[in-house]
C-alpha positions as CSV (number, residue, x, y, z in Angstrom):
1,X,-5.2,10.6,-17.7
2,X,-1.8,9.1,-17.2
3,X,-1.7,5.5,-16.4
4,X,1.1,3.9,-14.9
5,X,1.6,0.0,-15.6
6,X,3.1,-1.6,-13.3
7,X,4.5,-5.2,-12.5
8,X,2.7,-6.8,-9.4
9,X,5.6,-6.3,-7.0
10,X,6.4,-3.8,-4.3
11,X,9.5,-2.4,-6.1
12,X,7.5,-1.5,-9.3
13,X,4.5,0.2,-7.5
14,X,6.8,2.2,-5.3
15,X,8.9,3.1,-8.2
16,X,5.5,4.5,-10.1
17,X,4.6,6.3,-6.9
18,X,8.1,8.0,-7.1
19,X,7.6,9.0,-10.6
20,X,4.3,10.3,-10.3
21,X,5.8,13.0,-7.6
22,X,9.0,13.5,-9.9
23,X,7.1,14.1,-12.9
24,X,4.3,16.4,-10.7
25,X,1.3,14.6,-12.3
26,X,-2.5,15.6,-11.4
27,X,-3.0,12.9,-8.8
28,X,-6.8,13.2,-9.6
29,X,-5.8,12.0,-12.9
30,X,-2.9,9.5,-12.4
31,X,-3.8,5.6,-12.3
32,X,-1.5,3.0,-11.3
33,X,-2.6,-0.3,-13.0
34,X,-1.3,-3.8,-12.7
35,X,-3.3,-5.1,-15.7
36,X,-3.2,-4.7,-19.6
37,X,-6.7,-3.7,-19.7
38,X,-7.1,-0.7,-21.9
39,X,-8.5,2.7,-20.3
40,X,-10.3,5.2,-22.3
41,X,-8.1,8.7,-22.7
42,X,-5.4,7.2,-20.7
43,X,-1.8,7.7,-21.7
44,X,0.4,4.7,-20.8
45,X,3.7,4.9,-18.9
46,X,5.7,1.5,-18.5
47,X,7.1,1.4,-15.2
48,X,10.5,-0.1,-15.0
49,X,11.4,-1.2,-11.1
50,X,14.0,0.9,-9.6
51,X,15.6,0.0,-6.3
52,X,16.8,3.3,-5.3
53,X,13.7,5.0,-6.2
54,X,12.0,2.2,-4.1
55,X,14.1,2.9,-1.3
56,X,13.5,6.5,-1.2
57,X,9.8,5.8,-1.2
58,X,9.9,3.5,1.9
59,X,12.3,5.6,3.7
60,X,9.6,8.6,3.2
61,X,6.7,6.5,4.3
62,X,8.4,5.5,7.5
63,X,9.5,9.0,8.3
64,X,6.0,10.7,7.4
65,X,3.7,7.9,8.7
66,X,5.6,5.7,11.1
67,X,6.8,2.1,10.8
68,X,3.4,0.6,11.6
69,X,1.3,2.2,8.9
70,X,4.3,1.9,6.6
71,X,4.1,-2.0,7.2
72,X,0.4,-1.9,6.8
73,X,0.8,-0.1,3.0
74,X,3.2,-3.0,2.2
75,X,0.7,-5.6,3.7
76,X,-2.0,-4.1,1.1
77,X,0.6,-4.6,-1.7
78,X,0.9,-8.3,-0.8
79,X,-2.7,-8.8,-1.3
80,X,-3.9,-10.1,-4.6
81,X,-6.4,-7.6,-5.4
82,X,-5.8,-5.7,-8.8
83,X,-6.9,-2.3,-7.6
84,X,-4.3,-2.5,-4.5
85,X,-1.5,-0.2,-6.3
86,X,-4.3,2.5,-7.0
87,X,-5.4,2.1,-3.6
88,X,-1.9,2.4,-1.7
89,X,-0.9,5.4,-4.0
90,X,-4.0,7.5,-3.2
91,X,-3.6,6.7,0.5
92,X,0.0,7.8,0.4
93,X,-1.1,11.0,-1.6
94,X,-3.9,11.8,0.8
95,X,-1.8,11.4,3.8
96,X,1.1,13.5,2.5
97,X,-1.5,16.1,1.6
98,X,-3.0,16.5,4.9
99,X,0.3,15.9,6.6
100,X,-1.1,13.1,9.0
101,X,1.1,12.2,11.8
102,X,2.5,8.6,12.5
103,X,-0.2,6.3,13.4
104,X,-3.0,8.2,11.8
105,X,-2.7,7.4,8.0
106,X,-5.9,5.1,7.8
107,X,-8.3,7.4,10.0
108,X,-10.5,8.7,7.1
109,X,-12.0,5.7,6.4
110,X,-14.8,7.0,4.7
111,X,-12.5,7.6,1.9
112,X,-12.9,4.8,-0.5
113,X,-9.2,4.2,-1.4
114,X,-8.0,4.7,2.2
115,X,-10.6,1.9,3.2
116,X,-9.8,-0.2,0.7
117,X,-5.9,-0.2,1.4
118,X,-6.7,-0.5,5.2
119,X,-8.9,-3.6,4.4
120,X,-6.5,-5.4,2.2
121,X,-3.6,-4.8,4.8
122,X,-5.9,-6.1,7.6
123,X,-6.8,-9.2,5.2
124,X,-3.1,-9.8,5.0
125,X,-2.3,-9.1,8.3
126,X,-4.8,-11.9,9.3
127,X,-3.5,-14.4,6.9
128,X,0.3,-13.8,8.3
129,X,-1.2,-14.4,11.9
130,X,-2.8,-17.6,10.7
131,X,0.2,-18.9,9.0
132,X,2.5,-18.4,12.0
133,X,-0.1,-20.7,13.9
134,X,-0.3,-23.2,11.4
135,X,2.8,-23.3,9.8
136,X,4.6,-26.5,10.4
137,X,8.4,-27.6,9.8
138,X,9.6,-31.0,8.7
139,X,13.1,-32.2,8.9
140,X,14.8,-33.3,5.7
141,X,17.3,-36.1,5.6
142,X,20.2,-33.4,5.2
143,X,19.1,-31.7,8.3
144,X,17.1,-28.7,7.0
145,X,13.8,-27.8,8.6
146,X,11.2,-27.4,5.3
147,X,7.9,-26.4,5.4
148,X,5.3,-25.8,2.3
149,X,2.5,-23.4,2.2
150,X,-0.2,-22.2,-0.2
151,X,-1.3,-18.8,1.1
152,X,-3.9,-16.7,-0.6
153,X,-1.7,-13.7,-0.4
154,X,2.0,-13.1,-1.2
155,X,2.9,-13.3,2.7
156,X,6.2,-15.1,2.7
157,X,8.5,-12.0,3.3
158,X,6.3,-11.4,6.5
159,X,6.8,-14.8,7.6
160,X,10.5,-15.1,7.3
161,X,11.6,-12.4,10.0
162,X,9.5,-14.3,12.5
163,X,11.3,-17.6,12.2
164,X,14.6,-16.2,11.4
165,X,14.3,-14.6,14.8
166,X,13.2,-17.8,16.5
167,X,15.6,-20.2,14.8
168,X,18.7,-18.4,14.3
169,X,20.9,-21.5,14.2
170,X,19.0,-23.5,12.0
171,X,19.0,-23.9,8.4
172,X,15.4,-23.9,7.0
173,X,13.3,-23.4,3.9
174,X,9.7,-22.3,3.5
175,X,8.2,-22.7,0.2
176,X,5.1,-21.1,-1.2
177,X,4.1,-23.5,-3.8
178,X,1.4,-21.4,-5.2
179,X,3.9,-18.4,-6.2
180,X,7.0,-21.3,-6.5
181,X,8.8,-18.8,-3.9
182,X,11.0,-20.2,-1.6
183,X,12.4,-18.4,1.8
184,X,15.8,-19.4,2.5
185,X,17.4,-18.9,5.9
186,X,21.3,-20.4,6.2
187,X,22.1,-21.1,9.8
188,X,23.6,-17.7,11.4
189,X,22.9,-15.7,8.3
190,X,20.5,-13.5,6.7
191,X,17.7,-14.9,5.2
192,X,16.4,-14.2,1.7
193,X,13.8,-14.9,-1.1
194,X,14.3,-17.0,-4.1
195,X,12.0,-18.0,-6.7
196,X,12.6,-21.6,-8.2
197,X,12.4,-23.0,-11.6
198,X,10.2,-26.0,-12.3
199,X,12.9,-28.8,-11.9
200,X,13.6,-27.1,-8.4
201,X,10.1,-27.7,-6.8
202,X,10.7,-29.5,-3.5
203,X,8.5,-33.0,-4.4
204,X,11.6,-34.9,-4.4
205,X,12.9,-33.9,-1.2
206,X,13.0,-36.9,1.5
207,X,11.9,-36.6,5.1
208,X,14.5,-37.9,7.6
209,X,14.0,-41.3,9.4
210,X,13.5,-39.5,12.7
211,X,10.9,-37.0,11.4
212,X,8.8,-39.9,9.9
213,X,8.6,-41.4,13.4
214,X,7.6,-38.3,15.0
215,X,4.9,-37.6,12.2
216,X,3.5,-41.0,12.7
217,X,3.6,-40.4,16.9
218,X,2.2,-37.1,16.6
219,X,-0.7,-38.2,14.1
220,X,-1.3,-41.3,16.6
221,X,-1.3,-38.8,19.6
222,X,-4.3,-36.4,17.7
223,X,-6.3,-39.7,17.4
224,X,-5.8,-40.8,20.7
225,X,-7.2,-37.8,22.5
226,X,-9.9,-37.5,20.1
227,X,-13.2,-37.8,21.7
228,X,-15.9,-39.2,19.5
229,X,-19.0,-38.0,21.3
230,X,-17.4,-34.4,20.9
231,X,-16.9,-34.0,17.4
232,X,-18.1,-31.1,15.9
233,X,-16.8,-30.6,12.5
234,X,-18.9,-27.2,11.8
235,X,-17.1,-25.5,14.8
236,X,-13.6,-27.1,13.8
237,X,-13.7,-25.6,10.4
238,X,-14.4,-22.4,11.9
239,X,-11.1,-23.0,14.0
240,X,-9.1,-24.1,11.5
241,X,-10.0,-23.4,7.9
242,X,-9.6,-26.5,5.5
243,X,-7.2,-24.9,3.2
244,X,-4.5,-25.0,5.8
245,X,-5.0,-28.7,6.5
246,X,-3.1,-30.4,3.5
247,X,0.0,-28.4,5.1
248,X,-0.2,-29.9,8.6
249,X,1.3,-33.2,9.5
250,X,-1.9,-34.3,11.8
251,X,-4.5,-34.1,8.8
252,X,-2.1,-36.1,6.3
């Protein structure tokens, strides 16, 4: 049994997929693993992320499975599940084996790995949708728009294109505090991701005076329109999970 030891990144996992095909491995006896846990009778192969191999795999996925299913695979790899690499790998293997048409990669949900990849992708897709709704930008004293989030999954790469398309002439930063990861968009230019150091954490950033005034006005507005007799905490928590509130101005 061959065990490819991968880093928890799309580049490393797709590099392992490329190597498994390049080295003509028996896919039934091949495992992509993200942990250091020993596997009985397993022959470890350390995987070094390769940009060119990753690009080739991604191009093949788009060509064979279509853009939508390829994006769903990428979302599955953004989850925090330790089995995601194996699930995505075996889903790709099965899709190539049966020569499935674009849009039909996840049809066979009776297959454990395909179902697993589909469920992980759906979970990340749901969180992306929530973040797009609940994310709040605040203006810093230097005019940059700033937002802090703490998602369960690594969704920042899926959020940046949305806001870059809608705020093309704005400088803005989205900070994932759970992973110390910054999404940075210079006005009129391409966005990029940057993993900050401890000293770069944006706790020292200051908001503009106008921003502070608007925050207070918005909080007062939310309290003013509240009808005490119609408060329903349970329903409110279902519609707006508690984990989002610490990042929303109206709950601070």
